[in-house]
Backbone as CSV, one residue per row, in Angstrom:
resi,resn,N_x,N_y,N_z,CA_x,CA_y,CA_z,C_x,C_y,C_z
1,MET,0.840,-1.193,0.000,0.000,0.000,0.000,0.880,1.250,0.000
2,LYS,0.516,2.216,-0.861,1.284,3.447,-0.967,0.551,4.613,-0.302
3,MET,1.300,5.615,0.107,0.730,6.797,0.753,-0.160,7.532,-0.244
4,PRO,-1.418,7.782,0.104,-2.308,8.494,-0.825,-1.960,9.977,-0.906
5,GLN,-2.315,10.586,-2.020,-2.097,12.019,-2.171,-3.050,12.800,-1.280
6,ASN,-2.547,13.863,-0.681,-3.385,14.770,0.099,-4.055,15.729,-0.877
7,ALA,-5.336,15.495,-1.141,-6.050,16.266,-2.166,-6.129,17.743,-1.812
8,PHE,-6.309,18.056,-0.532,-6.406,19.452,-0.107,-5.084,20.177,-0.316
9,LYS,-3.989,19.557,0.080,-2.678,20.174,-0.103,-2.376,20.368,-1.587
10,ALA,-2.712,19.371,-2.394,-2.494,19.484,-3.840,-3.321,20.624,-4.424
11,ALA,-4.556,20.787,-3.944,-5.421,21.867,-4.437,-4.856,23.233,-4.067
12,LEU,-4.309,23.369,-2.862,-3.700,24.641,-2.473,-2.531,24.978,-3.392
13,LYS,-1.700,23.992,-3.668,-0.557,24.216,-4.558,-1.014,24.630,-5.952
14,ALA,-2.129,24.074,-6.397,-2.646,24.366,-7.729,-3.509,25.630,-7.763
15,LYS,-3.657,26.299,-6.619,-4.445,27.529,-6.499,-5.913,27.311,-6.854
16,GLN,-6.413,26.141,-6.510,-7.820,25.841,-6.737,-8.629,26.289,-5.515
17,LYS,-9.680,27.046,-5.743,-10.484,27.565,-4.638,-11.120,26.410,-3.867
18,GLN,-10.965,26.450,-2.546,-11.445,25.372,-1.690,-12.443,25.921,-0.659
19,VAL,-13.675,25.442,-0.760,-14.746,25.885,0.139,-14.865,24.880,1.289
20,GLY,-14.738,25.393,2.513,-14.688,24.497,3.658,-15.777,24.722,4.682
21,LEU,-15.774,23.861,5.691,-16.748,23.910,6.783,-16.051,23.538,8.083
22,TRP,-16.426,24.236,9.147,-15.846,23.990,10.477,-16.664,22.927,11.203
23,VAL,-15.992,21.967,11.827,-16.650,20.882,12.544,-16.281,20.986,14.024
24,SER,-17.242,21.374,14.842,-16.968,21.654,16.257,-17.776,20.813,17.236
25,THR,-18.619,19.925,16.737,-19.513,19.175,17.624,-18.860,17.942,18.245
26,ALA,-17.676,17.571,17.774,-16.993,16.360,18.252,-17.814,15.104,17.971
27,SER,-18.690,15.180,16.978,-19.572,14.060,16.641,-19.201,13.484,15.277
28,PRO,-18.852,12.200,15.205,-18.559,11.607,13.901,-19.783,11.561,12.994
29,MET,-20.977,11.412,13.578,-22.177,11.372,12.745,-22.414,12.720,12.068
30,ILE,-22.275,13.809,12.815,-22.459,15.130,12.211,-21.332,15.419,11.225
31,ALA,-20.123,14.966,11.539,-19.003,15.144,10.606,-19.301,14.459,9.276
32,GLU,-19.841,13.255,9.333,-20.202,12.527,8.109,-21.330,13.233,7.372
33,LEU,-22.303,13.723,8.126,-23.451,14.392,7.522,-23.008,15.614,6.709
34,VAL,-22.171,16.459,7.301,-21.764,17.672,6.581,-20.724,17.376,5.508
35,ALA,-19.854,16.397,5.750,-18.836,16.058,4.746,-19.478,15.564,3.464
36,SER,-20.572,14.813,3.601,-21.216,14.250,2.415,-21.991,15.291,1.616
37,ALA,-22.053,16.523,2.119,-22.691,17.602,1.354,-21.852,18.028,0.164
38,GLY,-20.545,17.773,0.223,-19.690,18.102,-0.912,-18.691,19.223,-0.693
39,TYR,-18.482,19.630,0.551,-17.458,20.645,0.828,-16.085,20.099,0.446
40,ASP,-15.208,21.000,0.012,-13.863,20.579,-0.400,-13.019,20.133,0.784
41,TRP,-13.221,20.787,1.935,-12.423,20.450,3.116,-13.212,20.754,4.384
42,LEU,-12.872,20.042,5.427,-13.472,20.266,6.733,-12.363,20.405,7.764
43,CYS,-12.562,21.306,8.700,-11.625,21.458,9.815,-12.233,20.839,11.065
44,VAL,-11.584,19.821,11.572,-11.979,19.215,12.843,-11.336,20.043,13.945
45,ASP,-12.161,20.810,14.644,-11.642,21.747,15.631,-11.512,21.098,17.004
46,MET,-10.323,21.215,17.588,-10.097,20.758,18.956,-9.800,21.922,19.894
47,GLU,-9.589,23.105,19.338,-9.270,24.256,20.185,-10.507,24.749,20.931
48,HIS,-11.624,24.840,20.228,-12.857,25.347,20.826,-13.972,24.311,20.712
49,SER,-13.681,23.108,21.130,-14.692,22.053,21.126,-14.371,21.093,22.268
50,PRO,-15.325,20.235,22.638,-15.063,19.254,23.702,-14.324,18.018,23.200
51,GLY,-13.875,18.040,21.946,-13.270,16.859,21.355,-11.910,16.509,21.935
52,ASP,-11.566,15.230,21.834,-10.248,14.751,22.230,-9.654,13.955,21.068
53,VAL,-8.542,13.276,21.295,-7.877,12.559,20.212,-8.773,11.447,19.657
54,MET,-9.490,10.768,20.531,-10.366,9.690,20.069,-11.492,10.223,19.189
55,THR,-12.162,11.300,19.621,-13.253,11.833,18.800,-12.708,12.421,17.501
56,ALA,-11.512,12.996,17.547,-10.901,13.508,16.311,-10.678,12.371,15.325
57,MET,-10.193,11.238,15.805,-9.979,10.085,14.927,-11.296,9.605,14.331
58,GLN,-12.318,9.535,15.146,-13.624,9.088,14.650,-14.183,10.047,13.601
59,GLN,-13.967,11.330,13.794,-14.419,12.304,12.797,-13.619,12.178,11.503
60,LEU,-12.317,11.955,11.609,-11.503,11.744,10.408,-11.989,10.521,9.635
61,GLN,-12.336,9.464,10.354,-12.853,8.267,9.698,-14.168,8.553,8.982
62,ALA,-15.015,9.402,9.583,-16.306,9.727,8.983,-16.164,10.631,7.766
63,ILE,-15.180,11.519,7.802,-14.991,12.489,6.722,-14.292,11.880,5.517
64,ALA,-13.364,10.969,5.750,-12.460,10.482,4.705,-13.133,10.023,3.405
65,PRO,-14.269,9.341,3.440,-14.857,8.911,2.168,-15.442,10.045,1.332
66,HIS,-15.581,11.225,1.915,-16.318,12.299,1.265,-15.496,13.555,0.972
67,SER,-14.504,13.862,1.797,-13.862,15.170,1.716,-12.470,15.119,2.325
68,SER,-11.723,16.207,2.162,-10.424,16.344,2.817,-10.623,16.912,4.215
69,ALA,-9.689,16.605,5.100,-9.795,17.090,6.473,-8.470,17.667,6.945
70,ILE,-8.591,18.664,7.812,-7.460,19.111,8.607,-7.947,19.154,10.052
71,VAL,-7.011,19.105,10.985,-7.349,19.147,12.403,-6.693,20.372,13.027
72,ARG,-7.473,21.127,13.810,-6.867,22.213,14.577,-6.653,21.720,16.005
73,PRO,-5.386,21.514,16.398,-5.118,21.088,17.772,-5.436,22.211,18.749
74,PRO,-5.549,21.887,20.037,-5.850,22.928,21.012,-4.774,24.010,21.093
75,TRP,-3.534,23.632,20.765,-2.422,24.573,20.875,-1.279,24.077,20.006
76,ASN,-0.287,24.910,19.837,0.921,24.555,19.084,1.799,23.694,19.990
77,ASP,1.371,22.440,20.157,1.947,21.556,21.158,2.512,20.304,20.488
78,THR,3.788,20.067,20.671,4.481,18.971,19.992,3.878,17.614,20.321
79,VAL,3.531,17.395,21.577,2.997,16.095,21.983,1.624,15.840,21.348
80,MET,0.761,16.852,21.361,-0.553,16.691,20.739,-0.420,16.460,19.234
81,VAL,0.470,17.191,18.588,0.671,17.021,17.146,1.116,15.593,16.832
82,LYS,2.029,15.081,17.633,2.494,13.704,17.440,1.320,12.730,17.492
83,ARG,0.447,12.898,18.467,-0.691,11.992,18.623,-1.678,12.136,17.457
84,LEU,-1.887,13.364,17.009,-2.817,13.575,15.899,-2.269,12.995,14.598
85,MET,-0.978,13.116,14.391,-0.398,12.520,13.185,-0.430,11.000,13.260
86,ASP,-0.242,10.477,14.447,-0.299,9.022,14.588,-1.692,8.467,14.296
87,ILE,-2.747,9.255,14.550,-4.097,8.762,14.217,-4.464,9.040,12.760
88,GLY,-3.549,9.705,12.033,-3.768,9.883,10.605,-4.277,11.229,10.168
89,ALA,-4.073,12.277,10.969,-4.477,13.618,10.541,-3.700,14.009,9.292
90,PRO,-4.385,14.271,8.180,-3.676,14.606,6.939,-3.180,16.036,6.877
91,GLY,-3.640,16.858,7.814,-3.201,18.248,7.854,-3.489,18.833,9.215
92,LEU,-2.745,19.893,9.563,-2.927,20.528,10.859,-2.988,22.034,10.692
93,LEU,-3.908,22.647,11.429,-4.037,24.103,11.468,-3.598,24.548,12.861
94,PHE,-2.450,25.199,12.935,-1.870,25.572,14.219,-2.416,26.919,14.672
95,PRO,-3.104,26.967,15.842,-3.681,28.228,16.296,-2.639,29.175,16.893
96,MET,-2.967,30.474,16.839,-2.242,31.524,17.551,-0.728,31.460,17.342
97,VAL,-0.304,31.426,16.087,1.125,31.493,15.783,1.534,32.962,15.817
98,GLN,2.439,33.301,16.712,2.777,34.693,16.966,4.148,35.116,16.440
99,THR,5.029,34.153,16.234,6.397,34.476,15.829,6.885,33.477,14.783
100,VAL,7.975,33.837,14.138,8.604,32.919,13.189,9.071,31.664,13.919
101,ALA,9.600,31.831,15.120,10.075,30.683,15.896,8.929,29.724,16.198
102,GLU,7.746,30.252,16.517,6.587,29.396,16.769,6.143,28.698,15.488
103,ALA,6.248,29.385,14.368,5.921,28.772,13.079,6.879,27.622,12.777
104,GLU,8.147,27.847,13.016,9.151,26.806,12.789,8.934,25.616,13.719
105,ALA,8.528,25.885,14.960,8.261,24.801,15.909,7.062,23.973,15.464
106,ALA,6.049,24.641,14.904,4.878,23.918,14.397,5.273,22.959,13.290
107,VAL,6.047,23.447,12.345,6.492,22.591,11.246,7.333,21.434,11.784
108,ALA,8.247,21.741,12.702,9.132,20.710,13.248,8.358,19.601,13.944
109,ALA,7.228,19.952,14.548,6.414,18.950,15.254,5.837,17.913,14.298
110,THR,5.730,18.253,13.012,5.172,17.331,12.022,6.233,16.522,11.292
111,ARG,7.503,16.791,11.581,8.605,16.145,10.862,9.369,15.178,11.758
112,TYR,9.769,14.055,11.163,10.657,13.140,11.871,12.077,13.716,11.906
113,PRO,12.879,13.328,12.927,14.294,13.695,12.911,14.963,13.128,11.650
114,PRO,15.990,13.796,11.123,16.678,14.962,11.687,16.047,16.299,11.297
115,HIS,14.903,16.281,10.619,14.286,17.519,10.134,13.249,18.081,11.098
116,GLY,12.954,17.344,12.166,11.967,17.800,13.127,12.076,17.029,14.418
117,VAL,10.989,17.009,15.174,11.034,16.410,16.514,9.921,15.392,16.730
118,ARG,9.215,15.004,15.688,8.132,14.035,15.850,8.681,12.686,16.290
119,GLY,8.078,12.121,17.338,8.489,10.805,17.793,8.075,9.722,16.804
120,VAL,8.844,8.670,16.735,8.599,7.585,15.786,7.811,6.469,16.472
121,ALA,6.624,6.194,15.945,5.787,5.117,16.476,5.920,3.883,15.597
122,GLY,5.488,2.763,16.134,5.501,1.531,15.360,4.192,1.359,14.618
123,SER,3.308,0.583,15.159,2.024,0.313,14.525,1.004,1.369,14.938
124,MET,0.562,2.173,13.980,-0.425,3.221,14.272,-1.258,3.500,13.039
125,ARG,-2.409,4.165,13.247,-3.363,4.359,12.168,-2.797,5.191,11.033
126,GLY,-1.952,6.171,11.335,-1.407,7.045,10.297,-0.749,6.288,9.159
127,SER,-0.086,5.194,9.488,0.577,4.376,8.457,-0.228,3.129,8.127
128,GLN,-1.501,3.135,8.534,-2.351,1.945,8.385,-1.657,0.728,8.996
129,TRP,-1.150,0.966,10.216,-0.501,-0.065,11.006,0.666,-0.720,10.261
130,GLY,1.410,0.135,9.542,2.597,-0.320,8.835,2.356,-0.796,7.420
131,ARG,1.094,-0.784,6.991,0.783,-1.278,5.648,1.156,-0.265,4.560
132,ILE,1.205,1.031,4.916,1.674,2.028,3.945,3.197,1.960,3.952
133,THR,3.760,1.337,2.958,5.182,0.994,2.984,6.099,2.194,2.777
134,ASP,5.572,3.269,2.171,6.414,4.450,1.957,6.027,5.592,2.903
135,TYR,5.380,5.252,4.015,4.878,6.286,4.929,5.990,7.215,5.411
136,THR,7.071,6.666,5.912,8.111,7.511,6.510,8.790,8.409,5.480
137,THR,8.812,7.996,4.242,9.483,8.809,3.222,8.544,9.831,2.590
138,ARG,7.221,9.634,2.721,6.292,10.521,2.025,5.348,11.312,2.929
139,VAL,5.328,11.001,4.225,4.367,11.674,5.096,4.599,13.172,5.157
140,THR,5.850,13.600,5.108,6.125,15.042,5.113,5.538,15.699,3.877
141,GLU,5.737,15.077,2.738,5.239,15.609,1.472,3.722,15.697,1.440
142,GLU,3.041,14.772,2.114,1.586,14.701,2.032,0.867,15.294,3.248
143,THR,1.596,15.845,4.206,0.977,16.486,5.365,0.870,17.986,5.124
144,CYS,-0.309,18.535,5.311,-0.558,19.954,5.077,-0.413,20.723,6.396
145,VAL,0.439,21.741,6.405,0.682,22.546,7.606,0.193,23.973,7.359
146,ILE,-0.833,24.360,8.106,-1.408,25.702,8.004,-1.130,26.445,9.309
147,LEU,-0.685,27.682,9.198,-0.343,28.495,10.361,-1.366,29.612,10.521
148,GLN,-1.922,29.746,11.722,-3.008,30.688,11.953,-2.500,31.978,12.603
149,VAL,-2.839,33.099,11.968,-2.486,34.440,12.434,-3.728,35.043,13.079
150,GLU,-3.620,35.458,14.352,-4.817,35.862,15.088,-4.678,37.165,15.867
151,THR,-3.567,37.876,15.711,-3.381,39.146,16.422,-2.761,40.163,15.473
152,GLN,-2.809,41.424,15.875,-2.220,42.468,15.052,-0.709,42.304,14.924
153,SER,-0.065,41.910,15.992,1.389,41.730,15.924,1.748,40.589,14.975
154,ALA,0.926,39.548,14.947,1.179,38.449,14.007,0.902,38.882,12.573
155,ILE,-0.128,39.711,12.376,-0.395,40.239,11.037,0.827,40.978,10.504
156,ASP,1.497,41.724,11.377,2.658,42.511,10.957,3.785,41.645,10.419
157,ILE,3.869,40.385,10.853,4.940,39.500,10.375,4.367,38.310,9.609
158,ALA,3.145,38.462,9.094,2.502,37.357,8.374,3.338,36.886,7.194
159,SER,3.995,37.804,6.510,4.821,37.421,5.362,5.984,36.539,5.792
160,GLU,6.581,36.874,6.942,7.690,36.062,7.445,7.195,34.694,7.918
161,ILE,6.027,34.662,8.540,5.452,33.384,8.963,5.150,32.518,7.741
162,GLY,4.586,33.122,6.715,4.268,32.379,5.504,5.480,31.872,4.754
163,ALA,6.623,32.524,4.981,7.854,32.141,4.284,8.597,30.996,4.974
164,VAL,8.144,30.577,6.142,8.802,29.487,6.861,8.733,28.209,6.032
165,ASP,9.852,27.546,5.897,9.909,26.309,5.125,8.966,25.264,5.723
166,GLY,8.092,24.726,4.911,7.133,23.745,5.379,5.749,24.298,5.612
167,CYS,5.596,25.626,5.541,4.270,26.241,5.673,3.532,26.100,4.346
168,ASP,2.338,25.518,4.392,1.540,25.327,3.178,0.440,26.368,3.019
169,GLY,0.279,27.225,4.016,-0.734,28.265,3.923,-0.831,29.030,5.229
170,VAL,-1.363,30.246,5.142,-1.590,31.088,6.319,-3.078,31.354,6.433
171,PHE,-3.578,31.192,7.636,-5.005,31.310,7.925,-5.223,32.494,8.858
172,PHE,-6.067,33.431,8.441,-6.367,34.594,9.277,-7.595,34.298,10.137
173,GLY,-7.484,34.572,11.444,-8.589,34.364,12.368,-9.256,35.686,12.721
174,PRO,-10.307,36.084,11.993,-10.883,37.418,12.176,-11.525,37.638,13.538
175,ALA,-12.018,36.591,14.185,-12.656,36.779,15.495,-11.641,37.245,16.533
176,ASP,-10.487,36.584,16.566,-9.457,36.979,17.530,-8.778,38.284,17.129
177,ILE,-8.627,38.505,15.836,-8.048,39.778,15.379,-8.966,40.928,15.780
178,ALA,-10.267,40.737,15.610,-11.224,41.762,16.017,-11.113,42.043,17.508
179,ALA,-11.003,40.981,18.306,-10.869,41.162,19.754,-9.589,41.929,20.085
180,ASP,-8.508,41.604,19.399,-7.235,42.287,19.635,-7.314,43.768,19.260
181,MET,-8.203,44.088,18.338,-8.382,45.469,17.908,-9.422,46.211,18.757
182,GLY,-9.946,45.557,19.790,-10.952,46.191,20.632,-12.356,46.102,20.077
183,MET,-12.589,45.156,19.166,-13.901,44.997,18.548,-14.393,43.565,18.723
184,LEU,-14.378,43.112,19.967,-14.793,41.755,20.290,-16.195,41.483,19.754
185,GLY,-16.346,40.350,19.068,-17.647,39.975,18.527,-17.992,40.603,17.187
186,GLN,-17.015,41.277,16.554,-17.277,41.929,15.268,-16.268,41.473,14.207
187,PRO,-16.213,40.166,13.917,-15.204,39.666,12.978,-15.367,40.151,11.545
188,LEU,-16.552,40.651,11.189,-16.765,41.138,9.829,-16.651,42.655,9.721
189,HIS,-16.254,43.304,10.790,-16.140,44.766,10.779,-15.158,45.201,9.685
190,ALA,-15.491,46.278,8.998,-14.655,46.761,7.891,-13.234,47.061,8.340
191,ASP,-13.057,47.570,9.555,-11.710,47.891,10.042,-10.868,46.637,10.245
192,VAL,-11.522,45.554,10.631,-10.801,44.284,10.805,-10.242,43.817,9.470
193,TRP,-11.070,43.882,8.440,-10.628,43.415,7.128,-9.689,44.403,6.448
194,ALA,-9.792,45.669,6.797,-8.810,46.644,6.308,-7.427,46.333,6.881
195,ARG,-7.408,45.754,8.071,-6.139,45.352,8.701,-5.611,44.054,8.105
196,ILE,-6.525,43.144,7.788,-6.120,41.834,7.274,-5.685,41.872,5.817
197,MET,-6.432,42.568,4.975,-6.261,42.429,3.533,-4.878,42.790,3.001
198,PRO,-4.226,43.851,3.478,-2.877,44.123,2.949,-1.895,42.985,3.242
199,ALA,-1.990,42.410,4.443,-1.110,41.285,4.780,-1.450,40.063,3.935
200,ALA,-2.750,39.842,3.724,-3.168,38.722,2.877,-2.659,38.894,1.458
201,GLN,-2.721,40.120,0.947,-2.254,40.375,-0.415,-0.750,40.151,-0.548
202,ARG,0.003,40.539,0.480,1.451,40.308,0.437,1.752,38.812,0.391
203,LEU,0.985,38.034,1.141,1.171,36.586,1.103,0.813,36.020,-0.262
204,MET,-0.278,36.497,-0.829,-0.660,36.049,-2.176,0.452,36.371,-3.179
205,ASP,1.045,37.547,-3.031,2.140,37.940,-3.930,3.351,37.031,-3.755
206,GLN,3.489,36.451,-2.564,4.566,35.491,-2.291,4.201,34.067,-2.728
207,GLU,3.009,33.908,-3.305,2.515,32.595,-3.721,2.199,31.705,-2.518
208,VAL,1.852,32.314,-1.387,1.451,31.560,-0.200,-0.078,31.497,-0.158
209,PRO,-0.675,30.317,-0.141,-2.134,30.215,-0.046,-2.653,30.854,1.235
210,VAL,-3.769,31.557,1.120,-4.349,32.292,2.243,-5.769,31.796,2.491
211,GLY,-6.123,31.643,3.767,-7.457,31.176,4.112,-8.029,31.878,5.316
212,THR,-9.292,31.578,5.611,-9.965,32.140,6.774,-11.266,31.394,7.012
213,LEU,-11.975,31.800,8.091,-13.329,31.337,8.376,-14.221,32.556,8.516
214,VAL,-15.244,32.633,7.678,-16.283,33.662,7.817,-17.626,32.983,7.590
215,THR,-18.611,33.339,8.390,-19.894,32.644,8.292,-20.939,33.437,7.519
216,ASP,-20.498,34.456,6.802,-21.381,35.201,5.906,-21.073,34.766,4.480
217,PRO,-22.011,34.114,3.791,-21.726,33.579,2.451,-21.234,34.629,1.458
218,ALA,-21.800,35.832,1.514,-21.384,36.869,0.570,-19.931,37.266,0.801
219,THR,-19.545,37.402,2.059,-18.156,37.742,2.380,-17.224,36.621,1.963
220,ALA,-17.627,35.381,2.226,-16.802,34.237,1.845,-16.566,34.207,0.336
221,THR,-17.625,34.428,-0.419,-17.505,34.442,-1.879,-16.591,35.560,-2.343
222,ASP,-16.754,36.730,-1.740,-15.923,37.884,-2.099,-14.448,37.607,-1.835
223,LEU,-14.139,37.000,-0.694,-12.743,36.713,-0.367,-12.145,35.703,-1.341
224,LEU,-12.906,34.687,-1.683,-12.411,33.714,-2.660,-12.173,34.385,-4.009
225,ASN,-13.045,35.289,-4.391,-12.870,36.010,-5.653,-11.701,36.990,-5.612
226,LYS,-11.320,37.403,-4.415,-10.196,38.335,-4.274,-8.850,37.635,-4.113
227,GLY,-8.852,36.304,-4.140,-7.582,35.606,-4.122,-7.346,34.664,-2.965
228,PHE,-8.256,34.664,-1.983,-8.129,33.660,-0.928,-8.307,32.282,-1.554
229,THR,-7.500,31.328,-1.119,-7.554,29.993,-1.708,-8.498,29.067,-0.965
230,PHE,-8.517,29.172,0.370,-9.371,28.263,1.146,-10.121,29.048,2.212
231,VAL,-11.441,28.938,2.158,-12.303,29.687,3.077,-13.362,28.733,3.630
232,ALA,-13.433,28.656,4.959,-14.534,27.946,5.610,-15.706,28.908,5.706
233,VAL,-16.870,28.445,5.301,-18.012,29.349,5.119,-19.112,29.159,6.157
234,ALA,-18.950,28.189,7.042,-19.964,27.931,8.069,-19.379,26.986,9.097
235,THR,-20.096,26.833,10.207,-19.743,25.850,11.229,-20.917,24.895,11.419
236,ASP,-20.618,23.673,11.789,-21.711,22.723,12.011,-22.624,23.192,13.144
237,THR,-22.042,23.748,14.201,-22.856,24.234,15.314,-23.734,25.405,14.893
238,GLY,-23.177,26.294,14.081,-23.954,27.444,13.616,-25.102,27.037,12.724
239,LEU,-24.834,26.104,11.807,-25.899,25.644,10.910,-27.027,24.973,11.682
240,LEU,-26.670,24.138,12.640,-27.681,23.426,13.412,-28.492,24.397,14.272
241,THR,-27.800,25.356,14.879,-28.492,26.340,15.715,-29.485,27.159,14.901
242,LYS,-29.023,27.666,13.752,-29.896,28.495,12.916,-31.096,27.716,12.406
243,ALA,-30.872,26.474,11.985,-31.982,25.668,11.473,-32.992,25.359,12.578
244,ALA,-32.491,25.015,13.763,-33.385,24.705,14.875,-34.206,25.930,15.277
245,ASP,-33.547,27.074,15.354,-34.246,28.308,15.730,-35.272,28.713,14.670
246,SER,-34.891,28.556,13.393,-35.760,28.988,12.307,-37.064,28.188,12.257
247,VAL,-36.953,26.866,12.366,-38.150,26.023,12.316,-39.067,26.335,13.475
248,LEU,-38.494,26.463,14.672,-39.303,26.756,15.854,-40.008,28.098,15.710
249,ALA,-39.272,29.096,15.225,-39.872,30.425,15.058,-40.993,30.411,14.037
250,GLN,-40.799,29.668,12.934,-41.829,29.599,11.900,-43.116,28.994,12.430
251,VAL,-43.004,27.911,13.176,-44.184,27.241,13.698,-44.876,28.129,14.733
252,LYS,-44.103,28.682,15.664,-44.711,29.529,16.710,-45.383,30.767,16.141
253,SER,-44.790,31.310,15.067,-45.380,32.533,14.486,-46.719,32.248,13.811
254,GLY,-46.958,30.988,13.467,-48.214,30.649,12.808,-49.288,30.114,13.723
255,LEU,-48.964,29.998,14.996,-49.959,29.466,15.947,-51.090,30.472,16.187
256,LYS,-52.291,29.958,16.323,-53.447,30.799,16.594,-53.944,30.557,18.023
257,GLY,-54.294,31.625,18.662,-54.778,31.501,20.038,-53.641,31.291,20.957
């Protein structure tokens, strides 16, 4: 058995627009439900969800037949990254990368020595328990590493973060950037995007794929048309909440007496 190609990473390299969805429920059933809708990629979130390594693995198993997946670990933590790669995470989105050194540490966590610090396991899901015969020689090539910029100071060095060897893309986190700018809860504010867009454009000029999460479809479409390569356009929790609220409101508004 040979290491399969990472379709999401290949699409980023080819500058193909990738429409994604955030998965925060820690539920493999919901992960399968949304993955089968046809999104190009899904992010299994562990930073802001109750999920653990086991639920992340179950979600990856549910997503795999339908879509590409990346996992956002709770932090830029070498031990957690090792465990996520061992369960077969095809890509990682590292939160709150603030410096070039932190970016380099993120990449190193995904690499075996002498190029990194990932511990070497024997039989594990990532290599299909040793059945992928070229795993150790190709896992670096097929693992997607995305670095997340979430503060104004990180925006200022986004170009340097994107230039780190092994970085496959830079992801802007507008919710945290808005909070850092004193506009907590306003991720779509024009001032937030006025701060983000020049840095995003510099990365695009460097041929670095740029992504984000916005839950307004019009904004998501606009960003993709302006050169963003990968944009998550909704969250599973948000979709479920809105649908549940909408149906209830419709029925209650039509009740008589």
